[in-house]
N, C-alpha and C positions, 0 to 999 in steps of 0.2 A: 175791106182790107184784110189780108191774110197775114197773121203774125206767125213767124217761124222762129222757133227756139233752137239754139245750138247748145245741147246739153254738155258738150265738151269744151265750150268756150270758158275763158277765165272771167268773162263779164257775167255778173250775177243775172239770173233769169229776170228779176224784176227790172233791172236796168236795160236788158234786151227789149223787154216790152215797152218801157218808157222811150227808148231810143227809136224804135220802129214807129211808134205813134207820132213822135216829133217829126220824123222823116215823112210820114204820111201827111201831116199837116202842112209841112214845108212844100211838098211836091204837089199839093192840091188834091191828093187822093182822098184825104179826109177834109170835108168842107166845113165851114163855120156852122155851128149848131147841129152838126151831124151827131146822131146818137151812137155812142160806143156800146159794145156788148156789155151786158151786166157782168159783174165780177164773177158770179157763178158760171155763166155761160162761157166766158172766155177761159176760165180755169178748166172747165170740162173739155172744151174744144182743144186746148193745148195739152191737157193731161197733167196739170199742176195744181198745187194747193191754192185755195181761194185767197189765203192771206198774202200770197206772192203777188197776185193781180191787184189786190187791195193796196198793197204797198206802192205798186207802180202808179195807180190812180191817185194816191195821196201825194206822191211826188209831182206828178203832172199838174195836180190842182195847186200845190204850193208854188210851182213855177209859173202858174198863170196860163197854162195851155188848155185846161179843161175846167168845166164847172160840174159840180155834183150836187144832187139833192135827192131826197128819198122818193119824191114823186116822179121825177123825170130821169133818174139815174145819171150817168155820165155823158156829157156832151162836149164837143169841141167848142171852146170859147168863141163867141161871135167876133170879137175884136181882141187881138192879142197885143198887149202893150209892147211897143217897140222902143227899146232904150237906145238903139244905135251903138251899143257896146257889147263886147263879149265879156262873160264872167271870167274871173281869174281862173276858175277850173277849166273853162273852155280854152282860154289862152294857153294854159299849160298842156292841154290835150293837143292843141294845134302845134305847139312847139315839139311835142313828142312825135307827131306824125311827120312834120317837116324833117326832124332829125333822122327818123327811120328812112325817109325817102332819100335824103342825102347819103346815108350809109349804103343804101341799096344802089347808088349810082344814078339816081334820077336827077337830071339837070333841072334848073329853075324853069326853063321854057316848057319842058314836058310836064312838070308839076303844075304849072299854070293851066295847061290843057286839061288836066284832071279837074282843076277848080272850075273852069268854064263848062266842062261836061256835067259835073254834078250840081252846079249852080242852077242850071236850067230845069 
């Protein structure tokens, strides 16, 4: 999986990394138990500070997406707990996205097509 950073984005780099890894897990691009790059390797590859990658991995670990240990590094968790619920933060983000779509003139049917496209 290739992680691409947008240096001009308002989204912090550590969250861009986190988000791309979550999307990779969701899409199946990252498989259960798959080894992630080491903090140092990913930082060198992207050209950022190791602490930024470390922060991303810490967030992913606390959210239950990855496992980390000194011997094996970071891996995609073999089974990710499914609560069947969105966090409040994600609900608010979804509300924001829907609001922007409405303001942009996207109707509900078209919006649902985006959902179907990205869900697969």
